[in-house]
C-alpha positions as CSV (number, residue, x, y, z in Angstrom):
1,M,-7.1,41.0,-18.4
2,I,-6.7,44.4,-19.6
3,L,-4.2,47.0,-18.6
4,A,-6.0,50.4,-18.0
5,R,-5.8,53.8,-16.4
6,V,-8.6,55.1,-14.2
7,T,-9.8,58.4,-15.9
8,G,-13.0,59.2,-14.0
9,K,-16.0,58.0,-12.2
10,A,-19.8,57.3,-12.7
11,V,-22.4,58.3,-10.0
12,A,-25.5,56.0,-9.7
13,T,-28.1,56.9,-7.3
14,R,-30.0,53.6,-8.0
15,K,-28.3,50.4,-8.8
16,E,-28.8,46.7,-8.3
17,A,-28.4,45.9,-4.5
18,C,-25.2,43.8,-4.7
19,F,-23.6,46.8,-6.2
20,E,-24.4,49.1,-3.0
21,G,-21.3,50.6,-1.7
22,K,-19.1,49.9,-4.8
23,K,-17.5,52.4,-7.1
24,L,-18.1,52.5,-10.8
25,L,-15.1,53.9,-12.5
26,R,-14.2,55.1,-16.0
27,I,-11.2,53.3,-17.4
28,Q,-9.0,53.9,-20.4
29,P,-7.3,50.8,-21.8
30,V,-3.3,51.4,-22.0
31,D,-0.4,49.7,-23.7
32,L,2.7,48.8,-21.6
33,D,4.0,52.3,-22.3
34,G,0.8,53.8,-20.9
35,S,-0.5,55.0,-24.0
36,A,-4.2,55.0,-24.6
37,V,-5.5,52.3,-26.8
38,G,-9.1,51.5,-27.7
39,S,-12.5,53.1,-26.0
40,S,-13.0,53.7,-22.5
41,F,-15.8,52.0,-20.5
42,L,-17.0,51.5,-17.0
43,A,-15.9,49.0,-14.6
44,F,-16.9,48.2,-10.8
45,D,-14.0,48.7,-8.5
46,S,-13.1,45.7,-6.1
47,V,-9.8,47.2,-4.9
48,D,-10.4,50.8,-4.1
49,A,-8.6,52.3,-7.2
50,G,-8.4,56.1,-7.6
51,H,-8.0,58.6,-10.4
52,G,-4.7,58.2,-12.5
53,D,-4.2,54.6,-11.1
54,V,-3.0,51.8,-13.6
55,V,-5.2,48.9,-13.1
56,L,-5.8,45.3,-14.1
57,V,-9.3,44.7,-15.4
58,V,-11.3,41.6,-16.0
59,Q,-13.9,42.2,-18.8
60,E,-15.9,39.0,-19.0
61,G,-19.4,38.5,-17.5
62,G,-18.5,35.1,-15.9
63,S,-15.1,36.0,-14.3
64,A,-16.4,39.4,-13.3
65,N,-19.2,37.9,-11.5
66,S,-16.8,35.5,-9.7
67,V,-14.6,38.2,-8.7
68,A,-17.4,40.4,-7.4
69,G,-19.0,37.5,-5.6
70,T,-22.1,37.9,-7.5
71,V,-24.1,35.1,-9.5
72,R,-25.7,36.0,-12.9
73,K,-25.9,39.8,-12.3
74,P,-25.5,42.5,-15.1
75,L,-21.8,42.9,-14.7
76,D,-19.3,43.2,-17.3
77,A,-15.9,44.4,-16.0
78,V,-14.4,44.4,-12.7
79,I,-11.0,46.3,-11.5
80,V,-9.1,43.5,-9.8
81,A,-5.7,45.0,-8.9
82,V,-3.9,48.3,-8.8
83,V,-0.5,47.9,-10.7
84,D,2.4,49.4,-9.0
85,T,5.2,48.5,-11.7
86,I,5.5,46.7,-14.7
87,E,8.8,44.8,-15.4
88,L,9.5,43.3,-18.9
89,D,12.1,40.7,-19.8
90,A,14.7,42.4,-22.1
91,T,15.0,39.2,-24.2
C-alpha cells in the first residue's frame, strides 16, 4: 500500500461501464511526514476521498480489481482508506 495525498481529480466523460459513478483522483505519494515523494498518478476512489485527504492506495492490478469488485479490468490503483492519524512507535 502507498500513503498519498489527494491533489486533484480527472474527469472522464466516457469510461468502462464498471467504473461509472466512481471518481478518478490525482494523488501524490507522501512519506510519513507528509512530504511528497515520487510522481503523482491517478487512482479510482472507493471511499469518497476529497481534495487534501491523506489516503491509502493499493497499486497493483489484481489487488485493485479485488477491492473494486471487478475482474480483469484496466485498473491499476484504488484508494482504499482515508487516513485520520498516523502513530509511530518511539522505539
